[in-house]
C-alpha positions as CSV (number, residue, x, y, z in Angstrom):
1,X,-10.0,-14.5,-31.5
2,X,-7.4,-16.8,-31.7
3,X,-8.4,-20.3,-30.2
4,X,-4.2,-20.8,-29.7
5,X,-3.4,-22.5,-25.8
6,X,-1.3,-20.7,-24.3
7,X,1.6,-22.6,-22.9
8,X,5.1,-21.1,-20.9
9,X,7.0,-21.4,-24.3
10,X,4.6,-18.3,-25.2
11,X,6.2,-14.8,-25.4
12,X,3.1,-13.1,-23.9
13,X,2.8,-15.6,-20.7
14,X,6.2,-15.2,-20.1
15,X,6.9,-11.4,-21.0
16,X,3.7,-11.4,-18.6
17,X,6.0,-13.3,-15.6
18,X,8.5,-11.6,-16.6
19,X,6.7,-8.1,-15.5
20,X,5.2,-9.7,-12.6
21,X,8.5,-10.8,-11.1
22,X,10.3,-7.1,-11.9
23,X,7.1,-5.5,-9.9
24,X,7.4,-7.6,-7.1
25,X,11.1,-7.0,-6.5
26,X,10.3,-3.3,-7.0
27,X,7.5,-3.8,-3.7
28,X,10.2,-6.1,-2.1
29,X,12.5,-2.8,-2.6
30,X,10.0,-0.2,-1.3
31,X,8.9,-1.8,1.7
32,X,12.7,-2.5,2.6
33,X,13.3,1.4,2.2
34,X,10.2,2.6,3.5
35,X,10.9,4.9,5.9
36,X,7.6,5.4,8.3
37,X,6.6,9.8,8.8
38,X,6.8,11.6,12.1
39,X,9.0,8.4,13.2
40,X,6.6,5.4,12.6
41,X,4.0,7.5,15.5
42,X,0.7,7.7,14.8
43,X,-1.0,11.3,15.7
44,X,-4.9,11.7,16.4
45,X,-6.9,14.3,15.1
46,X,-8.7,17.0,17.1
47,X,-12.3,15.0,15.8
48,X,-10.7,12.0,16.6
49,X,-9.4,13.0,20.6
50,X,-12.9,14.4,21.0
51,X,-14.7,11.3,20.5
52,X,-11.8,8.6,22.3
53,X,-12.8,11.3,25.3
54,X,-16.3,11.9,24.9
55,X,-16.3,15.1,25.6
56,X,-17.0,18.2,22.5
57,X,-14.6,19.5,20.0
58,X,-15.1,22.9,22.0
59,X,-14.1,21.3,25.2
60,X,-11.0,20.4,23.9
61,X,-10.2,23.1,22.1
62,X,-10.7,25.0,25.8
């Protein structure tokens, strides 16, 4: 193992931070251009609805 001190002038450090910056830029682009499914509306499953209404899934189905 090399005992060299890594500074900001080290190529590995430069590559690491450049890669990190590109990754963060891509995440920002994704967040800006992301369109939520179903126009952002949230839908519940039959199990979730029955739990909220405190009824059985069978009663809900009827």
